[in-house]
C-alpha positions, 0 to 999 in steps of 0.5 A: 401373290394376291397381296403383291397384285393389290399393292402394285395396283394401288401404287399404279392407280394412284400415280395415274390419278395423281398425274392426270389430276395435276395435268387437268388442274393446271389446264383449268388454271392456265386456260385453254389457249396457249401460245407457241413459246409456252409449249416450248418452255414446257417441253424444256422444263418437262425434259429437265425435270424428267431427267433429274426425276429419272436419275433419282428413281434409278439411283435408288432402285439400284441401291434397293436392289443391290441391298436385296441381293446382298441380304440373299447372299448374306443369309446363305453365308450365315446358314453355311457358317452355321452348318459348318459349326454344327457338323464340326461339333459332330467331328469333335466328339460325341459328348461335347457336340451335344450342347453346341448342336442343341443351341444351334438347332434352337438358334435356327428355329428362333431365326425362322419362326420369330426373328425373320418375321419380327425384323419386317415389324421392328427393324430389330434382331431378336434378343432370344436369337442372340442369347442362343448364339451366345450359348453355342459360342460359350459351349465352343469356348469351354471346349478343351482340345486333347489333340491336334485334330480337336484344336483345329476344329475348335479354332475353325468353329470359333472363326465361323461363329464369329462370322454368324455374329457378323452376318447377323449385324449386316441382316439388321442393318439392311432393314435399318437403312431403309428409305426415309420420307425425303426420297418419297417427297422428291419422287412425288414432287418430280412427278407432279411437276412433270404432270403440271408442265404438260398443261400446254398439250390439249387433253386429246385421247392420245395425249391423255393416254400417254400422260397416264402411261407416264404416271403408270410407269412411274408407279411401277418403279416406285412400287418396286422401290417400296417393295425392296426397301423392306425385304422382311415384309410383303410385298417382296418378302425374302424367305429365309430359304437357307435356314429352312433347308439347313433346318430340314437337313438336320432333322433328317439326320437326326431321325436317321440316327 
């Protein structure tokens, strides 16, 4: 929680400082006396640039928030598919279930301990987790059904293990398609242009407070966009909760048997 507050304070403080600096710089360059038509033109510019700036921030914020929610859904889907395969293997047969369940348990451990934090740093899936998935997949392929029940279970396990692979690819694409420098250039330059256009308004206490509020709110939105752009790292790190709960469920069943 402390890191989130610190990072948010840096964004908000930085945007306030930048906004006021641009405002006072433009005041100094233009002098203190401004005619009425200058204020009218400045207001027109502020209105138009603000509309475009707000639209850009709103669209990008909505996109990042949607991707964040989709990752939560995708993580739950992947964990559910793994659970289906794990427990279907137990229904298939006591001997055949051992290699499948062993590889899936190891897969869950690797995802939680290595792959999840690694995605926040490298934006790439763990080769070790892919290897565990492949071993489980091969073990399912090697099953030789002896009756219709086992045939149905094998078919279902193959469908679900394919879903795990698909979900993994989507998890990687969530962070691989993160924001680039073009957005940040547009966002920062828009804020600067708006601050510069306020130069015709005198630096009274109320005006300075209002301009600071504009900078602060822009900083809040930029911080949220930055946080949601990488859900595998702070400050808005998404926990692999479905995997952790599945791991705990498997551990409790193993200890009870």
